[in-house]
All heavy atoms as TSV, in Angstrom:
chain	resi	resn	atom	element	x	y	z
A	1	PRO	N	N	114.686	92.151	111.032
A	1	PRO	CA	C	114.868	92.190	109.576
A	1	PRO	C	C	116.318	92.469	109.214
A	1	PRO	O	O	116.996	93.214	109.918
A	1	PRO	CB	C	113.949	93.323	109.124
A	1	PRO	CG	C	113.511	94.031	110.363
A	1	PRO	CD	C	113.832	93.169	111.536
A	2	SER	N	N	116.760	91.869	108.122
A	2	SER	CA	C	118.147	92.064	107.723
A	2	SER	C	C	118.326	93.433	107.091
A	2	SER	O	O	117.382	94.031	106.596
A	2	SER	CB	C	118.571	90.966	106.751
A	2	SER	OG	O	117.733	90.993	105.625
A	3	GLU	N	N	119.554	93.891	107.120
A	3	GLU	CA	C	119.899	95.195	106.550
A	3	GLU	C	C	119.843	95.108	105.028
A	3	GLU	O	O	120.355	94.164	104.439
A	3	GLU	CB	C	121.313	95.546	107.008
A	3	GLU	CG	C	121.793	96.911	106.583
A	3	GLU	CD	C	121.424	98.011	107.554
A	3	GLU	OE1	O	120.863	97.710	108.633
A	3	GLU	OE2	O	121.683	99.172	107.226
A	4	ILE	N	N	119.195	96.090	104.410
A	4	ILE	CA	C	119.152	96.147	102.951
A	4	ILE	C	C	119.993	97.332	102.506
A	4	ILE	O	O	119.840	98.431	103.016
A	4	ILE	CB	C	117.709	96.303	102.441
A	4	ILE	CG1	C	116.860	95.101	102.892
A	4	ILE	CG2	C	117.686	96.411	100.926
A	4	ILE	CD1	C	115.382	95.294	102.674
A	5	VAL	N	N	120.896	97.086	101.574
A	5	VAL	CA	C	121.812	98.118	101.108
A	5	VAL	C	C	121.377	98.576	99.721
A	5	VAL	O	O	120.921	97.765	98.910
A	5	VAL	CB	C	123.259	97.562	101.064
A	5	VAL	CG1	C	124.241	98.628	100.618
A	5	VAL	CG2	C	123.649	97.010	102.428
A	6	GLU	N	N	121.513	99.894	99.468
A	6	GLU	CA	C	121.145	100.410	98.145
A	6	GLU	C	C	121.842	99.635	97.053
A	6	GLU	O	O	123.015	99.301	97.176
A	6	GLU	CB	C	121.493	101.908	98.045
A	6	GLU	CG	C	120.289	102.773	98.336
A	6	GLU	CD	C	120.496	104.225	97.957
A	6	GLU	OE1	O	120.296	104.565	96.782
A	6	GLU	OE2	O	120.832	105.009	98.863
A	7	GLY	N	N	121.119	99.331	95.974
A	7	GLY	CA	C	121.680	98.565	94.875
A	7	GLY	C	C	121.422	97.077	94.991
A	7	GLY	O	O	121.593	96.342	94.029
A	8	ASP	N	N	121.025	96.624	96.186
A	8	ASP	CA	C	120.697	95.211	96.370
A	8	ASP	C	C	119.474	94.823	95.545
A	8	ASP	O	O	118.664	95.665	95.176
A	8	ASP	CB	C	120.364	94.917	97.844
A	8	ASP	CG	C	121.602	94.669	98.689
A	8	ASP	OD1	O	122.720	94.768	98.156
A	8	ASP	OD2	O	121.439	94.400	99.899
A	9	SER	N	N	119.341	93.545	95.309
A	9	SER	CA	C	118.139	93.000	94.691
A	9	SER	C	C	117.293	92.376	95.795
A	9	SER	O	O	117.808	91.641	96.629
A	9	SER	CB	C	118.541	91.942	93.673
A	9	SER	OG	O	117.414	91.258	93.229
A	10	VAL	N	N	116.000	92.709	95.808
A	10	VAL	CA	C	115.111	92.202	96.849
A	10	VAL	C	C	113.926	91.514	96.185
A	10	VAL	O	O	113.343	92.040	95.236
A	10	VAL	CB	C	114.616	93.352	97.753
A	10	VAL	CG1	C	113.556	92.867	98.720
A	10	VAL	CG2	C	115.784	93.956	98.526
A	11	THR	N	N	113.584	90.335	96.683
A	11	THR	CA	C	112.438	89.599	96.168
A	11	THR	C	C	111.446	89.371	97.297
A	11	THR	O	O	111.803	88.832	98.339
A	11	THR	CB	C	112.876	88.240	95.579
A	11	THR	OG1	O	113.823	88.483	94.536
A	11	THR	CG2	C	111.701	87.490	95.013
A	12	LEU	N	N	110.217	89.803	97.070
A	12	LEU	CA	C	109.138	89.535	98.023
A	12	LEU	C	C	108.261	88.450	97.420
A	12	LEU	O	O	107.936	88.480	96.240
A	12	LEU	CB	C	108.313	90.807	98.265
A	12	LEU	CG	C	109.087	92.004	98.803
A	12	LEU	CD1	C	108.165	93.210	98.956
A	12	LEU	CD2	C	109.746	91.695	100.131
A	13	ASN	N	N	107.874	87.492	98.257
A	13	ASN	CA	C	107.151	86.330	97.781
A	13	ASN	C	C	105.832	86.218	98.540
A	13	ASN	O	O	105.809	86.342	99.756
A	13	ASN	CB	C	108.018	85.099	98.062
A	13	ASN	CG	C	107.625	83.937	97.213
A	13	ASN	OD1	O	106.474	83.807	96.805
A	13	ASN	ND2	N	108.580	83.072	96.951
A	14	CYS	N	N	104.765	85.983	97.829
A	14	CYS	CA	C	103.451	85.868	98.455
A	14	CYS	C	C	102.805	84.579	97.975
A	14	CYS	O	O	102.690	84.370	96.769
A	14	CYS	CB	C	102.600	87.060	98.021
A	14	CYS	SG	S	101.018	87.156	98.842
A	15	SER	N	N	102.422	83.713	98.900
A	15	SER	CA	C	101.777	82.483	98.457
A	15	SER	C	C	100.348	82.437	98.970
A	15	SER	O	O	100.031	82.941	100.042
A	15	SER	CB	C	102.560	81.265	98.953
A	15	SER	OG	O	102.606	81.271	100.350
A	16	SER	N	N	99.511	81.826	98.181
A	16	SER	CA	C	98.111	81.676	98.553
A	16	SER	C	C	97.663	80.307	98.079
A	16	SER	O	O	97.907	79.926	96.940
A	16	SER	CB	C	97.276	82.770	97.875
A	16	SER	OG	O	95.914	82.487	98.024
A	17	ASP	N	N	97.031	79.550	98.978
A	17	ASP	CA	C	96.591	78.214	98.565
A	17	ASP	C	C	95.070	78.184	98.446
A	17	ASP	O	O	94.424	77.191	98.756
A	17	ASP	CB	C	97.106	77.146	99.539
A	17	ASP	CG	C	96.718	77.452	100.977
A	17	ASP	OD1	O	95.971	78.418	101.199
A	17	ASP	OD2	O	97.155	76.707	101.868
A	18	SER	N	N	94.495	79.296	98.032
A	18	SER	CA	C	93.044	79.387	97.950
A	18	SER	C	C	92.509	78.624	96.743
A	18	SER	O	O	93.211	78.362	95.778
A	18	SER	CB	C	92.621	80.852	97.865
A	18	SER	OG	O	93.207	81.445	96.739
A	19	ASN	N	N	91.249	78.285	96.830
A	19	ASN	CA	C	90.580	77.606	95.734
A	19	ASN	C	C	89.249	78.296	95.483
A	19	ASN	O	O	88.429	78.349	96.390
A	19	ASN	CB	C	90.362	76.138	96.124
A	19	ASN	CG	C	89.923	75.307	94.936
A	19	ASN	OD1	O	89.989	75.765	93.803
A	19	ASN	ND2	N	89.433	74.121	95.201
A	20	PRO	N	N	88.987	78.861	94.309
A	20	PRO	CA	C	89.852	78.908	93.129
A	20	PRO	C	C	91.095	79.752	93.376
A	20	PRO	O	O	91.098	80.560	94.297
A	20	PRO	CB	C	88.953	79.563	92.065
A	20	PRO	CG	C	87.981	80.365	92.827
A	20	PRO	CD	C	87.750	79.628	94.110
A	21	PRO	N	N	92.144	79.550	92.571
A	21	PRO	CA	C	93.398	80.286	92.771
A	21	PRO	C	C	93.157	81.796	92.825
A	21	PRO	O	O	92.350	82.329	92.070
A	21	PRO	CB	C	94.227	79.914	91.550
A	21	PRO	CG	C	93.655	78.623	91.084
A	21	PRO	CD	C	92.200	78.657	91.418
A	22	ALA	N	N	93.867	82.429	93.723
A	22	ALA	CA	C	93.682	83.868	93.910
A	22	ALA	C	C	94.586	84.657	92.978
A	22	ALA	O	O	95.635	84.188	92.558
A	22	ALA	CB	C	93.983	84.241	95.357
A	23	GLU	N	N	94.134	85.866	92.693
A	23	GLU	CA	C	94.960	86.827	91.976
A	23	GLU	C	C	95.770	87.562	93.040
A	23	GLU	O	O	95.214	88.012	94.044
A	23	GLU	CB	C	94.020	87.816	91.290
A	23	GLU	CG	C	94.551	88.431	90.031
A	23	GLU	CD	C	93.432	89.172	89.308
A	23	GLU	OE1	O	93.279	90.378	89.611
A	23	GLU	OE2	O	92.728	88.557	88.495
A	24	ILE	N	N	97.069	87.703	92.823
A	24	ILE	CA	C	97.939	88.320	93.829
A	24	ILE	C	C	98.350	89.719	93.370
A	24	ILE	O	O	98.779	89.906	92.237
A	24	ILE	CB	C	99.214	87.477	94.066
A	24	ILE	CG1	C	98.861	86.018	94.403
A	24	ILE	CG2	C	100.084	88.105	95.144
A	24	ILE	CD1	C	98.307	85.780	95.769
A	25	SER	N	N	98.218	90.684	94.271
A	25	SER	CA	C	98.648	92.062	93.994
A	25	SER	C	C	99.546	92.527	95.135
A	25	SER	O	O	99.356	92.137	96.282
A	25	SER	CB	C	97.443	93.006	93.930
A	25	SER	OG	O	96.459	92.517	93.069
A	26	TRP	N	N	100.505	93.380	94.795
A	26	TRP	CA	C	101.397	93.958	95.794
A	26	TRP	C	C	101.091	95.437	95.973
A	26	TRP	O	O	100.870	96.155	95.005
A	26	TRP	CB	C	102.854	93.805	95.364
A	26	TRP	CG	C	103.355	92.407	95.578
A	26	TRP	CD1	C	103.405	91.403	94.654
A	26	TRP	CD2	C	103.848	91.851	96.791
A	26	TRP	NE1	N	103.906	90.260	95.222
A	26	TRP	CE2	C	104.183	90.512	96.533
A	26	TRP	CE3	C	104.034	92.360	98.081
A	26	TRP	CZ2	C	104.697	89.664	97.511
A	26	TRP	CZ3	C	104.552	91.516	99.048
A	26	TRP	CH2	C	104.881	90.186	98.758
A	27	PHE	N	N	101.098	95.875	97.221
A	27	PHE	CA	C	100.842	97.274	97.548
A	27	PHE	C	C	101.961	97.812	98.416
A	27	PHE	O	O	102.484	97.112	99.275
A	27	PHE	CB	C	99.512	97.409	98.308
A	27	PHE	CG	C	98.323	97.111	97.448
A	27	PHE	CD1	C	97.898	95.808	97.257
A	27	PHE	CD2	C	97.645	98.137	96.806
A	27	PHE	CE1	C	96.806	95.521	96.441
A	27	PHE	CE2	C	96.553	97.859	95.989
A	27	PHE	CZ	C	96.133	96.556	95.809
A	28	LYS	N	N	102.334	99.054	98.171
A	28	LYS	CA	C	103.310	99.738	99.020
A	28	LYS	C	C	102.600	100.945	99.610
A	28	LYS	O	O	102.171	101.831	98.881
A	28	LYS	CB	C	104.513	100.195	98.209
A	28	LYS	CG	C	105.504	100.971	99.059
A	28	LYS	CD	C	106.580	101.621	98.215
A	28	LYS	CE	C	107.452	102.464	99.116
A	28	LYS	NZ	N	107.985	103.614	98.446
A	29	GLY	N	N	102.441	100.923	100.938
A	29	GLY	CA	C	101.755	102.027	101.599
A	29	GLY	C	C	100.371	102.282	101.026
A	29	GLY	O	O	99.936	103.417	100.906
A	30	GLY	N	N	99.686	101.204	100.627
A	30	GLY	CA	C	98.337	101.340	100.113
A	30	GLY	C	C	98.244	101.600	98.616
A	30	GLY	O	O	97.158	101.613	98.058
A	31	MET	N	N	99.393	101.804	97.959
A	31	MET	CA	C	99.380	102.038	96.513
A	31	MET	C	C	99.801	100.777	95.774
A	31	MET	O	O	100.785	100.127	96.137
A	31	MET	CB	C	100.339	103.176	96.132
A	31	MET	CG	C	99.801	104.552	96.417
A	31	MET	SD	S	100.995	105.844	95.976
A	31	MET	CE	C	101.303	105.485	94.263
A	32	PHE	N	N	99.068	100.423	94.721
A	32	PHE	CA	C	99.368	99.232	93.925
A	32	PHE	C	C	100.728	99.395	93.247
A	32	PHE	O	O	100.997	100.422	92.637
A	32	PHE	CB	C	98.266	99.048	92.873
A	32	PHE	CG	C	98.560	97.957	91.894
A	32	PHE	CD1	C	98.336	96.632	92.222
A	32	PHE	CD2	C	99.074	98.257	90.643
A	32	PHE	CE1	C	98.617	95.624	91.311
A	32	PHE	CE2	C	99.361	97.251	89.726
A	32	PHE	CZ	C	99.122	95.938	90.069
A	33	VAL	N	N	101.593	98.389	93.375
A	33	VAL	CA	C	102.907	98.465	92.723
A	33	VAL	C	C	103.177	97.319	91.745
A	33	VAL	O	O	103.973	97.483	90.831
A	33	VAL	CB	C	104.071	98.539	93.750
A	33	VAL	CG1	C	104.092	99.887	94.452
A	33	VAL	CG2	C	104.002	97.409	94.764
A	34	ALA	N	N	102.547	96.174	91.939
A	34	ALA	CA	C	102.825	95.041	91.046
A	34	ALA	C	C	101.775	93.962	91.226
A	34	ALA	O	O	101.075	93.931	92.236
A	34	ALA	CB	C	104.202	94.454	91.354
A	35	SER	N	N	101.700	93.082	90.239
A	35	SER	CA	C	100.835	91.921	90.394
A	35	SER	C	C	101.669	90.667	90.201
A	35	SER	O	O	102.731	90.702	89.579
A	35	SER	CB	C	99.678	91.976	89.403
A	35	SER	OG	O	100.164	92.043	88.090
A	36	GLY	N	N	101.187	89.562	90.743
A	36	GLY	CA	C	101.916	88.299	90.639
A	36	GLY	C	C	102.444	87.884	91.993
A	36	GLY	O	O	102.584	88.693	92.904
A	37	ARG	N	N	102.734	86.604	92.107
A	37	ARG	CA	C	103.138	86.023	93.390
A	37	ARG	C	C	104.472	86.566	93.882
A	37	ARG	O	O	104.713	86.691	95.076
A	37	ARG	CB	C	103.223	84.499	93.210
A	37	ARG	CG	C	103.027	83.710	94.442
A	37	ARG	CD	C	102.801	82.254	94.106
A	37	ARG	NE	N	103.884	81.672	93.310
A	37	ARG	CZ	C	105.014	81.225	93.826
A	37	ARG	NH1	N	105.238	81.312	95.109
A	37	ARG	NH2	N	105.942	80.703	93.041
A	38	ILE	N	N	105.371	86.865	92.921
A	38	ILE	CA	C	106.717	87.325	93.285
A	38	ILE	C	C	106.899	88.763	92.838
A	38	ILE	O	O	106.604	89.109	91.692
A	38	ILE	CB	C	107.781	86.412	92.647
A	38	ILE	CG1	C	107.686	85.014	93.270
A	38	ILE	CG2	C	109.182	86.986	92.835
A	38	ILE	CD1	C	108.488	83.962	92.558
A	39	TYR	N	N	107.346	89.600	93.772
A	39	TYR	CA	C	107.633	91.000	93.451
A	39	TYR	C	C	109.132	91.201	93.606
A	39	TYR	O	O	109.673	91.033	94.696
A	39	TYR	CB	C	106.848	91.927	94.381
A	39	TYR	CG	C	107.131	93.395	94.173
A	39	TYR	CD1	C	107.247	93.933	92.896
A	39	TYR	CD2	C	107.266	94.257	95.255
A	39	TYR	CE1	C	107.492	95.282	92.704
A	39	TYR	CE2	C	107.513	95.604	95.072
A	39	TYR	CZ	C	107.628	96.116	93.796
A	39	TYR	OH	O	107.888	97.450	93.613
A	40	ASN	N	N	109.807	91.507	92.504
A	40	ASN	CA	C	111.254	91.639	92.518
A	40	ASN	C	C	111.658	93.094	92.301
A	40	ASN	O	O	111.192	93.724	91.361
A	40	ASN	CB	C	111.855	90.750	91.419
A	40	ASN	CG	C	113.362	90.665	91.540
A	40	ASN	OD1	O	113.894	90.500	92.626
A	40	ASN	ND2	N	114.050	90.775	90.431
A	41	ILE	N	N	112.496	93.602	93.173
A	41	ILE	CA	C	113.059	94.947	93.010
A	41	ILE	C	C	114.532	94.741	92.687
A	41	ILE	O	O	115.300	94.259	93.523
A	41	ILE	CB	C	112.905	95.780	94.297
A	41	ILE	CG1	C	111.434	95.841	94.722
A	41	ILE	CG2	C	113.453	97.184	94.100
A	41	ILE	CD1	C	111.210	96.419	96.106
A	42	ALA	N	N	114.923	95.070	91.465
A	42	ALA	CA	C	116.273	94.725	90.997
A	42	ALA	C	C	117.352	95.563	91.670
A	42	ALA	O	O	118.291	95.042	92.238
A	42	ALA	CB	C	116.350	94.866	89.489
A	43	LYS	N	N	117.235	96.874	91.594
A	43	LYS	CA	C	118.237	97.740	92.237
A	43	LYS	C	C	117.490	98.621	93.222
A	43	LYS	O	O	116.885	99.614	92.843
A	43	LYS	CB	C	118.927	98.617	91.188
A	43	LYS	CG	C	120.027	97.918	90.423
A	43	LYS	CD	C	120.858	98.969	89.714
A	43	LYS	CE	C	121.863	98.470	88.743
A	43	LYS	NZ	N	122.808	97.518	89.099
A	44	ILE	N	N	117.547	98.236	94.478
A	44	ILE	CA	C	116.741	98.934	95.481
A	44	ILE	C	C	117.382	100.265	95.856
A	44	ILE	O	O	118.598	100.415	95.837
A	44	ILE	CB	C	116.505	98.023	96.705
A	44	ILE	CG1	C	115.243	98.448	97.430
A	44	ILE	CG2	C	117.710	98.003	97.616
A	44	ILE	CD1	C	114.654	97.360	98.281
A	45	SER	N	N	116.555	101.253	96.146
A	45	SER	CA	C	117.050	102.549	96.606
A	45	SER	C	C	116.190	102.998	97.777
A	45	SER	O	O	115.181	102.361	98.101
A	45	SER	CB	C	116.977	103.589	95.486
A	45	SER	OG	O	115.631	103.935	95.240
A	46	SER	N	N	116.560	104.096	98.403
A	46	SER	CA	C	115.811	104.560	99.572
A	46	SER	C	C	114.356	104.871	99.206
A	46	SER	O	O	113.478	104.835	100.056
A	46	SER	CB	C	116.486	105.784	100.195
A	46	SER	OG	O	116.625	106.797	99.225
A	47	ASP	N	N	114.100	105.153	97.922
A	47	ASP	CA	C	112.721	105.382	97.471
A	47	ASP	C	C	111.837	104.159	97.707
A	47	ASP	O	O	110.620	104.285	97.775
A	47	ASP	CB	C	112.673	105.687	95.963
A	47	ASP	CG	C	113.313	107.026	95.635
A	47	ASP	OD1	O	113.566	107.814	96.575
A	47	ASP	OD2	O	113.551	107.283	94.447
A	48	HIS	N	N	112.454	102.993	97.782
A	48	HIS	CA	C	111.685	101.762	97.954
A	48	HIS	C	C	111.383	101.462	99.421
A	48	HIS	O	O	110.689	100.501	99.707
A	48	HIS	CB	C	112.438	100.569	97.346
A	48	HIS	CG	C	112.551	100.627	95.862
A	48	HIS	ND1	N	113.732	100.925	95.223
A	48	HIS	CD2	C	111.630	100.448	94.882
A	48	HIS	CE1	C	113.530	100.909	93.912
A	48	HIS	NE2	N	112.259	100.624	93.679
A	49	SER	N	N	111.922	102.249	100.348
A	49	SER	CA	C	111.634	102.021	101.763
A	49	SER	C	C	110.138	102.164	102.000
A	49	SER	O	O	109.474	102.992	101.376
A	49	SER	CB	C	112.370	103.035	102.641
A	49	SER	OG	O	113.751	102.804	102.604
A	50	GLY	N	N	109.625	101.381	102.914
A	50	GLY	CA	C	108.216	101.500	103.243
A	50	GLY	C	C	107.605	100.168	103.612
A	50	GLY	O	O	108.294	99.181	103.840
A	51	GLU	N	N	106.279	100.168	103.670
A	51	GLU	CA	C	105.527	99.003	104.110
A	51	GLU	C	C	104.855	98.350	102.904
A	51	GLU	O	O	104.113	98.998	102.183
A	51	GLU	CB	C	104.467	99.476	105.111
A	51	GLU	CG	C	103.671	98.362	105.716
A	51	GLU	CD	C	102.629	98.886	106.690
A	51	GLU	OE1	O	102.996	99.146	107.845
A	51	GLU	OE2	O	101.467	99.052	106.285
A	52	TYR	N	N	105.148	97.080	102.693
A	52	TYR	CA	C	104.593	96.333	101.569
A	52	TYR	C	C	103.626	95.261	102.076
A	52	TYR	O	O	103.878	94.640	103.109
A	52	TYR	CB	C	105.712	95.638	100.787
A	52	TYR	CG	C	106.603	96.597	100.042
A	52	TYR	CD1	C	107.626	97.270	100.700
A	52	TYR	CD2	C	106.423	96.838	98.683
A	52	TYR	CE1	C	108.440	98.169	100.026
A	52	TYR	CE2	C	107.237	97.722	97.991
A	52	TYR	CZ	C	108.236	98.381	98.672
A	52	TYR	OH	O	109.039	99.271	98.004
A	53	LYS	N	N	102.542	95.087	101.344
A	53	LYS	CA	C	101.599	94.011	101.658
A	53	LYS	C	C	101.191	93.356	100.356
A	53	LYS	O	O	101.135	94.012	99.319
A	53	LYS	CB	C	100.321	94.572	102.303
A	53	LYS	CG	C	100.490	95.040	103.717
A	53	LYS	CD	C	99.160	95.527	104.252
A	53	LYS	CE	C	99.304	95.985	105.692
A	53	LYS	NZ	N	98.066	96.525	106.226
A	54	CYS	N	N	100.895	92.069	100.421
A	54	CYS	CA	C	100.301	91.459	99.240
A	54	CYS	C	C	98.843	91.159	99.536
A	54	CYS	O	O	98.452	90.937	100.683
A	54	CYS	CB	C	101.068	90.220	98.785
A	54	CYS	SG	S	100.804	88.750	99.762
A	55	LYS	N	N	98.045	91.213	98.501
A	55	LYS	CA	C	96.614	90.960	98.619
A	55	LYS	C	C	96.258	89.801	97.710
A	55	LYS	O	O	96.619	89.793	96.543
A	55	LYS	CB	C	95.826	92.206	98.202
A	55	LYS	CG	C	94.320	92.014	98.292
A	55	LYS	CD	C	93.571	93.279	97.908
A	55	LYS	CE	C	93.329	93.325	96.419
A	55	LYS	NZ	N	92.363	94.355	96.016
A	56	SER	N	N	95.575	88.823	98.268
A	56	SER	CA	C	95.053	87.742	97.427
A	56	SER	C	C	93.555	87.960	97.284
A	56	SER	O	O	92.868	88.330	98.232
A	56	SER	CB	C	95.366	86.374	98.047
A	56	SER	OG	O	94.853	86.293	99.355
A	57	ASN	N	N	93.075	87.732	96.084
A	57	ASN	CA	C	91.715	88.089	95.749
A	57	ASN	C	C	91.104	87.012	94.867
A	57	ASN	O	O	91.668	86.674	93.845
A	57	ASN	CB	C	91.779	89.442	95.010
A	57	ASN	CG	C	90.425	90.070	94.835
A	57	ASN	OD1	O	89.472	89.695	95.487
A	57	ASN	ND2	N	90.346	91.032	93.943
A	58	ASN	N	N	89.971	86.445	95.290
A	58	ASN	CA	C	89.222	85.554	94.401
A	58	ASN	C	C	87.733	85.780	94.629
A	58	ASN	O	O	87.341	86.726	95.316
A	58	ASN	CB	C	89.646	84.083	94.587
A	58	ASN	CG	C	89.206	83.501	95.915
A	58	ASN	OD1	O	88.444	84.102	96.662
A	58	ASN	ND2	N	89.696	82.312	96.222
A	59	GLU	N	N	86.897	84.924	94.054
A	59	GLU	CA	C	85.457	85.176	94.112
A	59	GLU	C	C	84.896	85.106	95.527
A	59	GLU	O	O	83.788	85.561	95.778
A	59	GLU	CB	C	84.718	84.202	93.192
A	59	GLU	CG	C	84.859	82.756	93.632
A	59	GLU	CD	C	84.469	81.774	92.531
A	59	GLU	OE1	O	84.915	81.972	91.388
A	59	GLU	OE2	O	83.731	80.830	92.827
A	60	HIS	N	N	85.652	84.543	96.459
A	60	HIS	CA	C	85.185	84.444	97.839
A	60	HIS	C	C	85.564	85.656	98.680
A	60	HIS	O	O	85.166	85.759	99.839
A	60	HIS	CB	C	85.722	83.176	98.502
A	60	HIS	CG	C	85.291	81.924	97.800
A	60	HIS	ND1	N	83.971	81.575	97.653
A	60	HIS	CD2	C	86.005	80.971	97.168
A	60	HIS	CE1	C	83.883	80.443	96.970
A	60	HIS	NE2	N	85.122	80.056	96.658
A	61	GLY	N	N	86.379	86.536	98.116
A	61	GLY	CA	C	86.768	87.721	98.870
A	61	GLY	C	C	88.241	88.019	98.708
A	61	GLY	O	O	88.904	87.498	97.822
A	62	GLU	N	N	88.742	88.893	99.592
A	62	GLU	CA	C	90.151	89.269	99.508
A	62	GLU	C	C	90.769	89.256	100.891
A	62	GLU	O	O	90.076	89.363	101.900
A	62	GLU	CB	C	90.303	90.650	98.871
A	62	GLU	CG	C	89.588	91.751	99.618
A	62	GLU	CD	C	89.689	93.090	98.889
A	62	GLU	OE1	O	89.498	93.121	97.666
A	62	GLU	OE2	O	89.955	94.084	99.573
A	63	LYS	N	N	92.072	89.122	100.905
A	63	LYS	CA	C	92.794	89.053	102.178
A	63	LYS	C	C	94.164	89.682	102.001
A	63	LYS	O	O	94.842	89.429	101.008
A	63	LYS	CB	C	92.928	87.583	102.593
A	63	LYS	CG	C	93.529	87.421	103.969
A	63	LYS	CD	C	93.606	85.965	104.357
A	63	LYS	CE	C	94.294	85.828	105.695
A	63	LYS	NZ	N	94.692	84.473	106.003
A	64	TYR	N	N	94.551	90.497	102.973
A	64	TYR	CA	C	95.880	91.107	102.955
A	64	TYR	C	C	96.837	90.308	103.824
A	64	TYR	O	O	96.441	89.771	104.854
A	64	TYR	CB	C	95.826	92.545	103.483
A	64	TYR	CG	C	95.323	93.546	102.475
A	64	TYR	CD1	C	93.977	93.826	102.375
A	64	TYR	CD2	C	96.196	94.182	101.602
A	64	TYR	CE1	C	93.504	94.737	101.441
A	64	TYR	CE2	C	95.737	95.082	100.666
A	64	TYR	CZ	C	94.383	95.360	100.584
A	64	TYR	OH	O	93.923	96.242	99.656
A	65	SER	N	N	98.096	90.286	103.404
A	65	SER	CA	C	99.132	89.627	104.201
A	65	SER	C	C	99.562	90.562	105.328
A	65	SER	O	O	99.188	91.740	105.352
A	65	SER	CB	C	100.351	89.343	103.321
A	65	SER	OG	O	100.980	90.570	102.977
A	66	ASP	N	N	100.388	90.047	106.214
A	66	ASP	CA	C	101.070	90.908	107.171
A	66	ASP	C	C	102.011	91.821	106.406
A	66	ASP	O	O	102.499	91.456	105.337
A	66	ASP	CB	C	101.878	90.063	108.180
A	66	ASP	CG	C	100.972	89.245	109.086
A	66	ASP	OD1	O	99.805	89.634	109.272
A	66	ASP	OD2	O	101.436	88.211	109.586
A	67	ALA	N	N	102.261	92.975	106.965
A	67	ALA	CA	C	103.127	93.947	106.289
A	67	ALA	C	C	104.593	93.510	106.344
A	67	ALA	O	O	105.038	92.926	107.330
A	67	ALA	CB	C	102.976	95.314	106.925
A	68	VAL	N	N	105.294	93.786	105.264
A	68	VAL	CA	C	106.752	93.623	105.224
A	68	VAL	C	C	107.339	95.021	105.174
A	68	VAL	O	O	106.998	95.803	104.294
A	68	VAL	CB	C	107.195	92.844	103.961
A	68	VAL	CG1	C	108.709	92.756	103.896
A	68	VAL	CG2	C	106.568	91.472	103.931
A	69	ILE	N	N	108.213	95.353	106.132
A	69	ILE	CA	C	108.797	96.693	106.171
A	69	ILE	C	C	110.196	96.629	105.568
A	69	ILE	O	O	111.031	95.837	106.007
A	69	ILE	CB	C	108.911	97.209	107.634
A	69	ILE	CG1	C	107.597	97.057	108.378
A	69	ILE	CG2	C	109.405	98.664	107.642
A	69	ILE	CD1	C	106.476	97.955	107.936
A	70	LEU	N	N	110.440	97.447	104.562
A	70	LEU	CA	C	111.784	97.545	103.983
A	70	LEU	C	C	112.407	98.857	104.428
A	70	LEU	O	O	111.812	99.916	104.275
A	70	LEU	CB	C	111.732	97.524	102.446
A	70	LEU	CG	C	111.273	96.239	101.770
A	70	LEU	CD1	C	111.410	96.383	100.258
A	70	LEU	CD2	C	112.066	95.034	102.244
A	71	ASN	N	N	113.599	98.763	105.000
A	71	ASN	CA	C	114.373	99.949	105.372
A	71	ASN	C	C	115.627	99.973	104.529
A	71	ASN	O	O	116.475	99.093	104.662
A	71	ASN	CB	C	114.760	99.901	106.855
A	71	ASN	CG	C	113.556	100.120	107.739
A	71	ASN	OD1	O	112.758	101.021	107.497
A	71	ASN	ND2	N	113.408	99.295	108.763
A	72	VAL	N	N	115.736	100.942	103.664
A	72	VAL	CA	C	116.900	101.015	102.771
A	72	VAL	C	C	117.744	102.215	103.164
A	72	VAL	O	O	117.221	103.313	103.274
A	72	VAL	CB	C	116.476	101.146	101.299
A	72	VAL	CG1	C	117.695	101.094	100.396
A	72	VAL	CG2	C	115.500	100.047	100.929
C-alpha cells in the first residue's frame, strides 16, 4: 500500500454488479461511516487509520469486500 500523508485526500471506491442493484455502505472497524459507492476523505488524519470494508446489500443478501487498511 502507498504511503498516506496527513492532509491528503483519499477516495475509496466500491463497485457491485448485482441485480437488483445493491445498496453500498462503508464500515471502519465494524462501525458504519458512510453510504454510497465512493467514500471520500478530504483531509485525512491519523484518526482515519484503520480497516475499511464496503458492504453491498440487496434482497438476495449481503456481502463484504476485502478490507482496505489505511495507515496515516
